[in-house]
N, C-alpha and C positions, 0 to 999 in steps of 0.2 A: 233424866239423865242430862237434858237440855237447861232445866231449869240449872242444876250444878253448876254447868259449863259458863253458863251467863253469870251467875251470880262471881265465880273465881275471877273471869273476865274484867266486870265491873269492880270486884275487890281491887284485882290488880291493878285496874289503871288509876284510880283513887291512890293506892297505896304506892306506887312507883312514878308514875307521871306527874301528879301534884307535886310532890317535893323538888320534882327536877324543874319543873315551870316556875317555882316558888324560885327558890335557891339559883336559877338561872336568872331569873331578873332578879334579883337583888346581888348578883355579882359584878355588875359593871359600875355599881354606887359607892362599893367597898374595895371596888380596887384601883380607882381614878386617885390621882394623889392629892392629899390635902391641902386647901388652902389660906383656911382657916375663916375666909367671907365666901366661900361657896356651900357650906353647910352651915344654914339655921336650925338645926336641929342639935347639935351641939353633939353627936353619937361620934363617937370616936373610930377612925377608919384605919384596922390595922391590915398587914398583909397575911395575920391569923386569921381573920375573918374572910378573908378573900379565898383564903385554901383550904378554908373547912365547907365554904359554899361549893368548890371546886370538888372536891369530897363526896358533897352530898350528892352532886351530879352525877358524877362517875360510876359510885355507887349504884345508886338509882337506876340506872341506866343497864345496869347488869341484868336486875330485878324487873325492867322495863319489857324484858324479851319475852318474860311471860305474856303482857298485853295481847300481843297480834297472835300467839299461839295459843292462845285459848280462844280470842276470839274467831281465829279461823276454824276451829273446835266447834265453837256454839254456831257460824254461820252453816258448817256442814250438816250436822245435826237438824237443823230448822230446815235444811234445803236452800237457801237462799243466796248461794256463793258466786251465782249466775245475776244477780239482782243489781240493777244499775246504782242503786244507792251504798252497797257494800263494797264496789269494786272501786267507786270515787272515795271510800274510807279507807279502804287502802292503796290505793296511790298517794292520798292525803298523807297517810299513817307513813308511807316508804320517804314521802319529801322529807316530813318531820323530821323522821330518823336518821335520814342523812345531813340535814343542815346539823344536827345535835351531833354527830360523829364526823362530820367534816368540815365546819363551820365553830359549833360553838366550844367543842373540850377543847378541840386545839389552840384555840382564841384564848379561852383561860387559860392555858397552858403557855399560851405566850406572854399574856400581860404577868402574870403570876412569874415569867422567868426575870421580866423587864426589873431596871434598878426604883428603889422605892420612889424617888422623886424628888423636888429640888432642894439641893443641900440650904443650909442656913449661912447668911454671909455673902458677900459680893464676887467679887474677883473672874476670871476667866471661867473657871468652872462653872459659876451661877449660869451663866448662857447656857454650856451645854446641860445641866440639869434642867433648865427650865424649856429647852428644847426636846427633853426625853417626858419631861412629866406632859406636855402639849401633844407628843407621839402616842402617850398613855392617855391621855383623857380621848383624843382622835379616835384609838384602838378601840377603848371601853363602849364611848358612843356609836361605833361599828356594830360593835358585840351586842349593844343594846337592842341597835335594830334588827339584827337575826335574829336574838330570841325571842321579840316580840311577833315577829313573823313565825316560829314553833309555834309559839304558844294560841296565835288565832289559827295554825291548822290544825291544833289538836280542840279548839274550841269549835270550828266547824265538825269534825269529825265526830264530836260528842251530838251535836243538833242531828244531825246525818243518826246517827244511833238512834234518839228519841224517836225524832219525826218519822223516821225512813218514808220515802215516798213510795206512795201504791201500796202501805203497809192498810192491813185488816183491821188493824187493832184501832181502828176509829180515829187515832191522831192525827 
């Protein structure tokens, strides 16, 4: 039973958390207003792409609930729920989940709700639109930082799961 629980836990981690980390990391790049000189790759940034990345994050968050559920079941089956490496992993997972639910997803929603960016032409409206574009860039940069912390937390959890300090597996 332990092998089945562990397999489902690892598969859920790969299938659910992987897409969230990738889509959340890409989102800030695609939500920033395009100025023409800041994108040497030539890829088009559309609101639809940013919205798709947000939907991926939101959808896989629901599936991601399986990761800690099967992780706790596996830990209970293995009798390691009191081990320090698992407690630290649980705490880091809770912090990552809190970042996702309270900062990343709401931040993405706020950025998607903002106007598209600077309008063509000059006039008084251009100054307001430029300010809006700068605010969007700034918010996207903050979101990218929070997403990086989220990804780093998951990387640490993965290392803890593999190394398991005090493990008798010889790792």
